[in-house]
N, C-alpha and C positions, 0 to 999 in steps of 0.2 A: 466483287470489291474492285473498283477501277484503279488505274495506276496514277490517275490525276485527282487532284483535290476539288474538282468543280462541284462546289456546294458541300455537303456533309457526307462523309464516308465513315460508316462504323467499321472498324477494322476487326475488333474482337470484343469478347464480353468479359469484363473485369470481375463480374460475380462469379462466373464459371471458372476463371483462372484462380481466384482466391479460395473458392471451395475445393478445387482440386489440391492446391497446395496444402490447405488445412487438413484435408483427408490424408494426405501423404505424411505430413509432419506429425500427425496424431499417433501414428504407429511407433511403439517403443524402438524399432530398429532403424528408423528412417534417418536419425542424425548421422548414423555411421554408414548408411547406404550411399553408393554412387548412383546418381540420377542425371537425367537430362532435363534442361529447363523447358524443352519442348513437350515433355510429359504433361505439363499444366496448361499449355494453350499455345496457339499459333496465331499470328507470326510472333517469333521471339528474337530479341537481340541478346545472345548469350555472351555475357562477359565474365565467365568463370564463376566467381562467388556471387555475382549478382546477375540480374536479368532486367531487360526493359521489355515490357508488353504494350506496343502501340495499341491504343484503344480506338481512337477516332482522329480524323483530320478534317478541317473546314477551311475552305477558301476565304481569305481576307483581302485578297488583291482588290485593286481598284475595281469597282463594280461587282464585288463579290456578294454572295447571297447573305443577307442579314440573318435569315432564318437558319442558314447553316451554323452560324456562330451560336445562335440560341439553342439549337439542337445539342451542339457540343457541350454548352453550359449546362443544359438539363441531364445530359448524360453524367457530366462530372458531379452535379449536385446529387443525382440519384445514387452513385456509387459512394461518394462521401457519406450519405446517410446510412447506406448499408454498412460501411465500415465503422461508423459511430455506433450503430446498433450492435453489431457483432463483435467488434474488437476494441470499442472506445468507451464504453461505460453507459451506452445508451442516452437517456435524457439529461445526464449531467456532463456530457462532453469531455471525456478524459483523454482527449487526443494529446499526443506528444508533439512538440514542435521541433521541426529540423532546424539545427543551428546553421544559419545562413553565412555565418563567418568562418566556418571550420570546414575543411576537406570536402565532404560529400555535398553539403549544402552550397558552398562557394562554387563548386563545379556546376551544380544545377543552375544557379544564376548565370554563370558564364556561358552556359549552353542556350540561354533564352528562356529560363523558366519565368513565369510571369507570377509575381507576389504583390498583390494590391497593397497600396499604402495602409499601414496600420494592421495588417493581416500577416499571416505566416503560412508556411507549408507545414502540413501535419503528417505524421506517420502513425501507423498502427501496428501493434505487434501481432503477428501470426505465428505463434509459438517461437521458434528460434530465428525467425525471419521479421523483416520490417517491410511493410508496404507503404509506398508514398505515391500519392496520386499528383501527377504534375502536368500543368497546362503550360505549353511553352510555344514560342514563335520559332519558325525556321530562320535561318541566317538573313534571308532577304525580307522577312516579315510578311511574306504573302501567304503563308499557311499557318494556321492555329493547330496545334497537336495536343493530344491528350494521351498520356502513357501511365502505366502502372509500373513503377520501379520496385523491384524486390531485391533487398540487400540483406546482409547479415544483420541481426538486430544490435549486435554489438557495435555496429558502425554508428548508430544513432543513440545508443543508451548512454547516460551519463556515466563517466568513469570517475571514481575517487581520486582526488589530487594526490594523496598518499596510497600507493599501491600495496605497501606492506612488505612484499617480498621481491627479490631480484626477478624471479620468474614472472610475477605479475607485472612488474615494471617493464620487462621485455615484451610481454603480451600487449600491453597498452601502447607501446612505441610501434609494435607491428601493426596494430589495428589503426592507429593514426597514420601511418604510412599508407596503408591500404585506402583509407578514406580520402586521403589527399590525392592518390593516383587514380581514384575511381573515374571510369570513363562513362559518362552519362549522356553523351551526344547521340543523336540519331537524326535522320532525315527521312523525308518522304518524297518520292516513292522509295520504298525499302530496297536494299540490294538483294539480289536473287537468293544469297544464302541465308537471309533472315526470314524468308517467306515459308 
């Protein structure tokens, strides 16, 4: 893997990351266990409760390789199909949409996430976690990036308007604060500590 994005660079394998995460979370004691995000794949950008797994980058700078962008799009499509099959209801597409006006979704858009007009960002439940496949530009728009964001499922699940108890209301406020404070930004090349 090179440090520049000349052409297309596959950084890691999203299927392997999701498979490792699924295997870990399937164990009854997994929820209470302490773990490191690096157990599921490298490189990883560890954000505590959340993680970003860079999957691929492609140069889109002037004179960039058109095939590189196509390769990134193919990789994105393939992983999305995998997620639909294993986590999203197969042929009837039961994906959940990221709320782009709330906390986490708003932060994704602010960090350069690309959402085509009339479409949405989808997330898939992997037990207690949510996986979001995000295509984004770097700040100077010369590199197209693809990453798998893994966050607590409760960040993206709908929460009832009437939480019922003070404890639930407090939990909902805490989750809303976490979503709003989520750090979803990353750049290429990665800093040494993320490799």
